[in-house]
SEFI-376879 format. One record per residue (C-alpha): residue number from 1; residue in three letters; x, y, z. Coordinates in steps of 0.05 Angstrom, whole numbers, padded with zeros to 5 digits. Example, Ala and Ser with C-alpha at 12.3 -4.5 7.8 and 13.67 -1.06 7.14 Angstrom:
<recs>
1:ALA:00246:-00090:00156;
2:SER:00273:-00021:00143;
</recs>
This chain:
<recs>
1:MET:-00118:-00707:00157;
2:GLU:-00142:-00642:00190;
3:SER:-00073:-00619:00178;
4:ASN:-00078:-00636:00108;
5:ASP:-00144:-00616:00091;
6:TRP:-00109:-00543:00134;
7:LYS:-00045:-00551:00086;
8:ALA:-00080:-00560:00017;
9:LYS:-00127:-00503:00037;
10:ALA:-00063:-00458:00045;
11:TYR:-00036:-00481:-00015;
12:GLY:-00098:-00466:-00052;
13:LEU:-00111:-00390:-00026;
14:ALA:-00033:-00383:-00046;
15:ASP:-00048:-00411:-00116;
16:GLU:-00112:-00363:-00115;
17:LEU:-00070:-00308:-00103;
18:LYS:-00016:-00324:-00152;
19:ALA:-00071:-00328:-00204;
20:GLU:-00102:-00263:-00174;
21:ALA:-00039:-00222:-00178;
22:ARG:-00038:-00251:-00259;
23:ARG:-00105:-00225:-00275;
24:SER:-00087:-00164:-00247;
25:ALA:-00024:-00155:-00279;
26:GLU:-00071:-00178:-00340;
27:ALA:-00130:-00120:-00324;
28:SER:-00061:-00059:-00322;
29:GLN:-00043:-00086:-00399;
30:ALA:-00123:-00085:-00412;
31:LEU:-00131:-00019:-00387;
32:ARG:-00067:00016:-00420;
33:SER:-00092:-00015:-00477;
34:ILE:-00159:00005:-00471;
35:ILE:-00124:00084:-00475;
36:ALA:-00086:00072:-00535;
37:ARG:-00159:00053:-00573;
38:LEU:-00191:00116:-00532;
39:CYS:-00138:00164:-00562;
40:ALA:-00134:00129:-00635;
41:ALA:-00210:00133:-00623;
42:ALA:-00211:00209:-00606;
43:THR:-00159:00230:-00648;
44:GLY:-00195:00278:-00703;
45:LEU:-00253:00301:-00648;
46:ASP:-00208:00362:-00639;
47:PRO:-00147:00395:-00669;
48:THR:-00113:00416:-00599;
49:LEU:-00131:00348:-00574;
50:ASP:-00089:00304:-00619;
51:PRO:-00010:00325:-00602;
52:LEU:-00039:00304:-00524;
53:LEU:-00074:00250:-00547;
54:ALA:-00013:00203:-00580;
55:ARG:00024:00228:-00526;
56:LEU:-00011:00198:-00478;
57:ARG:-00023:00135:-00518;
58:ASP:00056:00126:-00529;
59:VAL:00057:00140:-00448;
60:ALA:00007:00077:-00438;
61:ARG:00040:00033:-00491;
62:ARG:00111:00041:-00465;
63:THR:00099:00037:-00392;
64:ASP:00054:00022:-00334;
65:ASP:00077:00086:-00296;
66:VAL:00011:00101:-00267;
67:ALA:00044:00165:-00246;
68:ALA:00075:00186:-00323;
69:ILE:00007:00168:-00343;
70:GLU:-00039:00215:-00294;
71:VAL:00004:00266:-00319;
72:GLU:-00009:00258:-00400;
73:VAL:-00091:00234:-00381;
74:THR:-00088:00315:-00329;
75:ARG:-00067:00350:-00395;
76:VAL:-00118:00314:-00440;
77:ALA:-00179:00333:-00386;
78:ASP:-00156:00394:-00377;
79:ALA:-00150:00407:-00462;
80:VAL:-00219:00382:-00469;
81:LEU:-00248:00415:-00414;
82:ARG:-00217:00483:-00452;
83:SER:-00248:00459:-00519;
84:SER:-00308:00447:-00484;
85:ASP:-00350:00503:-00506;
86:ALA:-00336:00502:-00572;
87:PRO:-00394:00477:-00613;
88:ARG:-00384:00409:-00630;
89:GLN:-00436:00362:-00688;
90:GLU:-00464:00304:-00652;
91:THR:-00422:00252:-00693;
92:PRO:-00362:00247:-00632;
93:ASN:-00420:00228:-00584;
94:GLN:-00445:00180:-00636;
95:ARG:-00366:00170:-00657;
96:LEU:-00333:00160:-00573;
97:ARG:-00409:00119:-00552;
98:ASP:-00388:00060:-00605;
99:LEU:-00330:00063:-00579;
100:LEU:-00356:00045:-00505;
101:VAL:-00396:-00007:-00528;
102:SER:-00346:-00038:-00582;
103:THR:-00297:-00051:-00522;
104:ARG:-00296:-00107:-00464;
105:TRP:-00293:-00071:-00404;
106:PRO:-00270:-00107:-00331;
107:GLU:-00330:-00128:-00297;
108:SER:-00303:-00072:-00238;
109:LEU:-00326:-00017:-00292;
110:ALA:-00385:-00040:-00322;
111:THR:-00436:00000:-00284;
112:GLU:-00399:00070:-00292;
113:ILE:-00384:00049:-00366;
114:ASP:-00465:00033:-00366;
115:THR:-00467:00118:-00348;
116:LEU:-00413:00142:-00389;
117:LYS:-00461:00108:-00444;
118:ASP:-00526:00131:-00421;
119:ARG:-00491:00207:-00417;
120:LEU:-00470:00198:-00496;
121:ALA:-00538:00176:-00521;
122:ASP:-00592:00209:-00576;
123:GLY:-00615:00287:-00547;
124:ALA:-00554:00284:-00508;
125:PRO:-00506:00359:-00514;
126:ALA:-00475:00357:-00578;
127:ASN:-00413:00367:-00524;
128:ALA:-00429:00320:-00488;
129:TRP:-00366:00269:-00500;
130:ALA:-00310:00332:-00477;
131:GLU:-00337:00311:-00388;
132:VAL:-00351:00235:-00413;
133:MET:-00277:00233:-00432;
134:VAL:-00250:00277:-00385;
135:ARG:-00294:00220:-00333;
136:LEU:-00260:00163:-00379;
137:THR:-00191:00170:-00381;
138:ALA:-00190:00194:-00298;
139:LEU:-00231:00116:-00287;
140:ILE:-00178:00087:-00331;
141:ALA:-00121:00113:-00295;
142:GLU:-00147:00104:-00215;
143:THR:-00164:00022:-00257;
144:VAL:-00089:00020:-00275;
145:ARG:-00060:00047:-00202;
146:ASP:-00103:-00002:-00151;
147:SER:-00098:-00058:-00212;
148:ARG:-00014:-00046:-00190;
149:ASP:-00032:-00039:-00114;
150:GLN:-00064:-00100:-00123;
151:VAL:-00011:-00133:-00152;
152:ARG:00043:-00116:-00099;
153:ALA:00005:-00135:-00045;
154:ALA:-00007:-00191:-00072;
155:GLU:00062:-00204:-00080;
156:GLU:00077:-00185:-00008;
157:PHE:00029:-00234:00024;
158:LEU:00049:-00296:-00033;
159:SER:00123:-00279:00001;
160:GLU:00101:-00277:00068;
161:LEU:00056:-00339:00063;
162:THR:00111:-00375:00037;
163:ALA:00154:-00379:00072;
164:ARG:00101:-00392:00138;
165:LEU:00083:-00461:00091;
166:GLU:00150:-00478:00094;
167:GLU:00149:-00473:00163;
168:LEU:00097:-00506:00171;
169:ASP:00113:-00563:00123;
170:ALA:00166:-00582:00183;
171:PHE:00113:-00600:00232;
172:MET:00073:-00639:00187;
173:GLN:00135:-00668:00160;
174:LYS:00150:-00692:00223;
175:GLY:00084:-00716:00241;
176:SER:00083:-00760:00167;
177:THR:00145:-00793:00188;
178:LEU:00119:-00814:00273;
179:ARG:00057:-00843:00229;
180:ASP:00098:-00875:00175;
181:GLU:00139:-00912:00230;
182:SER:00074:-00928:00264;
183:LEU:00054:-00966:00215;
184:ALA:00111:-00999:00200;
185:GLY:00123:-01020:00266;
186:GLY:00046:-01051:00268;
187:ARG:00055:-01092:00209;
188:ALA:00135:-01113:00234;
189:LEU:00091:-01137:00292;
190:ASP:00045:-01177:00254;
191:ARG:00097:-01212:00217;
192:VAL:00123:-01229:00287;
193:VAL:00066:-01260:00319;
194:ARG:00031:-01296:00250;
195:GLU:00098:-01336:00248;
196:GLU:00096:-01354:00327;
197:VAL:00022:-01366:00317;
198:ARG:00050:-01408:00252;
199:GLY:00110:-01441:00303;
200:ILE:00047:-01457:00355;
201:HIS:00012:-01505:00303;
202:ASP:00068:-01532:00277;
203:THR:00086:-01551:00349;
204:VAL:00018:-01577:00365;
205:ARG:00015:-01616:00301;
206:ASP:00077:-01655:00314;
207:ALA:00084:-01659:00389;
208:THR:00082:-01725:00414;
209:ASP:00102:-01703:00490;
210:LEU:00049:-01656:00531;
211:ALA:00108:-01629:00571;
212:GLU:00150:-01613:00508;
213:LEU:00082:-01581:00476;
214:ARG:00071:-01542:00538;
215:GLN:00153:-01506:00535;
216:ASP:00156:-01500:00459;
217:VAL:00085:-01459:00463;
218:GLY:00107:-01421:00521;
219:ARG:00175:-01408:00488;
220:HIS:00124:-01376:00424;
221:LEU:00078:-01336:00476;
222:ALA:00144:-01317:00495;
223:VAL:00168:-01284:00438;
224:ILE:00100:-01256:00418;
225:GLU:00092:-01211:00487;
226:ALA:00165:-01183:00479;
227:ASN:00143:-01155:00416;
228:LEU:00078:-01138:00427;
229:GLY:00117:-01108:00496;
230:SER:00164:-01071:00459;
231:HIS:00122:-01042:00384;
232:LEU:00069:-01020:00456;
233:ALA:00125:-00978:00477;
234:ALA:00146:-00949:00413;
235:GLU:00084:-00925:00401;
236:GLU:00061:-00891:00465;
237:GLN:00141:-00861:00447;
238:ARG:00114:-00842:00389;
239:HIS:00036:-00810:00411;
240:GLN:00085:-00779:00469;
241:GLN:00130:-00739:00409;
242:ALA:00073:-00727:00367;
243:ARG:00045:-00696:00425;
244:GLU:00099:-00654:00426;
245:THR:00104:-00633:00353;
246:GLU:00023:-00614:00354;
247:LYS:00037:-00569:00421;
248:ALA:00091:-00547:00381;
249:LEU:00056:-00534:00321;
250:ARG:00005:-00495:00358;
251:ALA:00049:-00449:00397;
252:ARG:00095:-00431:00342;
253:LEU:00025:-00412:00303;
254:ASP:00005:-00369:00363;
255:GLN:00069:-00341:00362;
256:LEU:00069:-00328:00282;
257:GLU:-00009:-00296:00294;
258:SER:00029:-00256:00340;
259:GLU:00085:-00234:00307;
260:ALA:00044:-00217:00244;
261:LYS:-00005:-00167:00285;
262:GLY:00068:-00135:00330;
263:LEU:00096:-00136:00252;
264:ARG:00028:-00094:00222;
265:GLN:00037:-00049:00281;
266:GLU:00105:-00038:00270;
267:VAL:00106:-00025:00197;
268:ALA:00050:00027:00215;
269:VAL:00090:00057:00260;
270:VAL:00156:00056:00215;
271:GLN:00104:00087:00152;
272:GLU:00084:00140:00214;
273:LEU:00159:00157:00232;
274:ALA:00175:00166:00167;
275:MET:00124:00213:00155;
276:VAL:00142:00262:00214;
277:ASP:00206:00301:00225;
278:GLN:00240:00285:00284;
279:VAL:00256:00355:00313;
280:THR:00191:00392:00312;
281:GLY:00142:00332:00305;
282:LEU:00098:00358:00241;
283:ALA:00106:00320:00177;
284:ASN:00168:00324:00140;
285:ARG:00190:00334:00067;
286:THR:00171:00268:00046;
287:ALA:00099:00272:00077;
288:TRP:00092:00344:00046;
289:ASP:00105:00319:-00025;
290:GLU:00055:00260:-00025;
291:ARG:00007:00314:00015;
292:LEU:00017:00369:-00037;
293:HIS:-00006:00325:-00099;
294:GLN:-00055:00300:-00070;
295:GLU:-00091:00358:-00055;
296:TYR:-00063:00395:-00119;
297:ALA:-00103:00330:-00145;
298:ARG:-00157:00342:-00113;
299:TRP:-00157:00420:-00133;
300:ARG:-00158:00407:-00207;
301:ARG:-00213:00358:-00192;
302:PHE:-00258:00398:-00156;
303:LYS:-00236:00471:-00167;
304:GLY:-00252:00513:-00113;
305:GLN:-00179:00564:-00083;
306:LEU:-00121:00523:-00054;
307:SER:-00056:00566:-00020;
308:LEU:00001:00556:-00008;
309:ALA:00066:00594:00045;
310:VAL:00127:00582:00045;
311:PHE:00166:00607:00119;
312:ASP:00230:00616:00137;
313:VAL:00265:00635:00203;
314:ASP:00304:00709:00197;
315:ASN:00369:00693:00227;
316:PHE:00370:00624:00246;
317:LYS:00452:00611:00231;
318:SER:00463:00668:00284;
319:ILE:00427:00630:00334;
320:ASN:00457:00566:00323;
321:ASP:00525:00604:00321;
322:ARG:00510:00637:00394;
323:PHE:00473:00588:00434;
324:GLY:00482:00522:00401;
325:HIS:00455:00482:00354;
326:ALA:00410:00453:00414;
327:SER:00373:00515:00425;
328:GLY:00371:00509:00346;
329:ASP:00335:00452:00350;
330:LYS:00290:00482:00412;
331:ALA:00272:00551:00367;
332:LEU:00247:00505:00305;
333:HIS:00199:00468:00362;
334:VAL:00174:00534:00396;
335:ILE:00174:00566:00322;
336:ALA:00126:00498:00292;
337:SER:00078:00500:00350;
338:ALA:00065:00569:00342;
339:LEU:00050:00556:00271;
340:ARG:00014:00497:00275;
341:ALA:-00035:00525:00330;
342:ARG:-00066:00583:00285;
343:LEU:-00092:00530:00226;
344:ARG:-00155:00498:00229;
345:GLN:-00153:00420:00219;
346:SER:-00166:00419:00137;
347:ASP:-00099:00455:00131;
348:PHE:-00026:00431:00132;
349:ILE:00043:00446:00150;
350:ALA:00108:00414:00143;
351:ARG:00185:00424:00160;
352:TYR:00209:00431:00094;
353:GLY:00284:00424:00099;
354:GLY:00328:00465:00151;
355:GLU:00289:00528:00186;
356:GLU:00230:00523:00125;
357:PHE:00163:00511:00130;
358:ALA:00105:00501:00080;
359:VAL:00038:00502:00093;
360:LEU:-00027:00479:00053;
361:LEU:-00082:00518:00058;
362:ILE:-00139:00488:00045;
363:GLY:-00205:00530:00005;
364:ALA:-00167:00595:00015;
365:SER:-00151:00653:-00031;
366:ARG:-00093:00684:-00036;
367:VAL:-00129:00748:00016;
368:ALA:-00138:00691:00067;
369:ALA:-00083:00665:00049;
370:LEU:-00035:00725:00060;
371:ARG:-00090:00739:00134;
372:VAL:-00070:00678:00168;
373:ALA:00004:00678:00135;
374:ASP:00006:00751:00174;
375:GLU:-00013:00725:00243;
376:MET:00027:00664:00241;
377:ARG:00077:00704:00236;
378:GLN:00064:00735:00299;
379:SER:00041:00686:00333;
380:VAL:00119:00668:00333;
381:SER:00147:00737:00350;
382:ARG:00104:00739:00418;
383:ALA:00131:00657:00431;
384:GLY:00192:00679:00437;
385:LEU:00242:00634:00467;
386:HIS:00297:00644:00528;
387:THR:00364:00600:00530;
388:ARG:00414:00599:00581;
389:ASN:00381:00656:00617;
390:ARG:00378:00704:00557;
391:PRO:00325:00720:00514;
392:VAL:00316:00695:00435;
393:GLU:00291:00737:00381;
394:LEU:00250:00688:00335;
395:THR:00223:00727:00275;
396:ILE:00199:00688:00212;
397:SER:00190:00711:00151;
398:ALA:00142:00679:00085;
399:GLY:00125:00674:00021;
400:ILE:00035:00665:00005;
401:THR:00016:00637:-00074;
402:GLU:-00056:00615:-00093;
403:PHE:-00051:00566:-00136;
404:ALA:-00077:00585:-00209;
405:ALA:-00103:00546:-00280;
406:ASP:-00038:00543:-00311;
407:ASP:-00012:00518:-00240;
408:THR:00034:00456:-00221;
409:PRO:00052:00446:-00162;
410:GLU:00131:00452:-00176;
411:LYS:00112:00527:-00205;
412:ALA:00072:00543:-00154;
413:PHE:00122:00531:-00094;
414:GLU:00182:00559:-00146;
415:ARG:00125:00631:-00135;
416:ALA:00115:00633:-00061;
417:ASP:00192:00616:-00060;
418:ALA:00216:00672:-00094;
419:ALA:00156:00713:-00055;
420:LEU:00190:00695:00010;
421:TYR:00259:00722:-00016;
422:GLU:00233:00785:-00030;
423:ALA:00195:00789:00039;
424:LYS:00286:00767:00061;
425:ARG:00297:00830:00025;
426:ALA:00254:00880:00043;
427:GLY:00270:00876:00123;
428:LYS:00247:00805:00147;
429:ASN:00192:00794:00189;
430:ARG:00130:00805:00143;
431:CYS:00097:00773:00090;
432:VAL:00090:00775:00012;
433:LEU:00040:00760:-00027;
434:LYS:00058:00735:-00099;
</recs>
């Protein structure tokens, strides 16, 4: 009974997760519809925003790709911020507030939406709608992304849960079969006993000789005893099988739990390894792309300063040609250690590819970034390398830039890369700021 209860609860959990996945998908669709409605409602508030709102509305209708939606949201938010200083009438505030009131929002957003409504109440600045629009579009994009992540996580868990339930169900079916066999055996014994008792009754009723009566009763009792013995032996065997099945089930549950724990650890390790360059121990290109867009989004939201530097090892091909690729790998490791040692914990460095390294300097101005990059360059020059008992000179060149108002990650990187090539053309072992 307990096994059936557990099984029922497990399947109930699976149903709940499926429902949650469905609700998350529906929420994602609803939020994208809200984006479209907001864009329609905001159209006409500012002529410069109308083309951007139309594009955002079109993207939200066509796809649930959060990255694509966020790109369009960022463009709208930037345009809103640029236009927020212009004098506005009170009508846009009221128009946006009416839309917030009339729209049915997910419960998880209720508190945030109430706060935005308050910002648009009577007496609010005439251009309050601009700040609210920025926050609202960002909030919707974040919620769509979270909903999609929840759906994906639920689907993965459901797949794993289904596999486990199928395996456990096999154990349950075996236990159920044993119970059915036990019940059938008990009924068969009951039929035999009843039949033999009726035989005894008939013998007693019809007997005329005591010796014959004793013989017939003894025969019936022997049959009962034999069947009872067979039944008890079969029951003992079934109970033994049940105990073994239960033991195997418990062992399998323990094993599955251990495997699940080990799998989670392995996934964490694999994810970490997938982000690490094996030669230098630094973050790799994949990790760089992820962190660059994270820091860029943070910089766009909170402003502040963000600088980027690209380093390239000078004459690296000659090191490989003269001393072999093993020495080249050793040189990259030495350079990576020297570069990383100069950075703060908040900064980020990665091997971008080949003999190139890329660095994000969080909160650093262009002047401060140039100073840090030059200190890193000098650190590499002092590091030195010996291979095959011969000294190898190590130098690097760098291009540095600071993110500007209209930058994208790609645009800033291209500018830093162009500065790097200027440093190469100017004689190498130097830093150039653009």
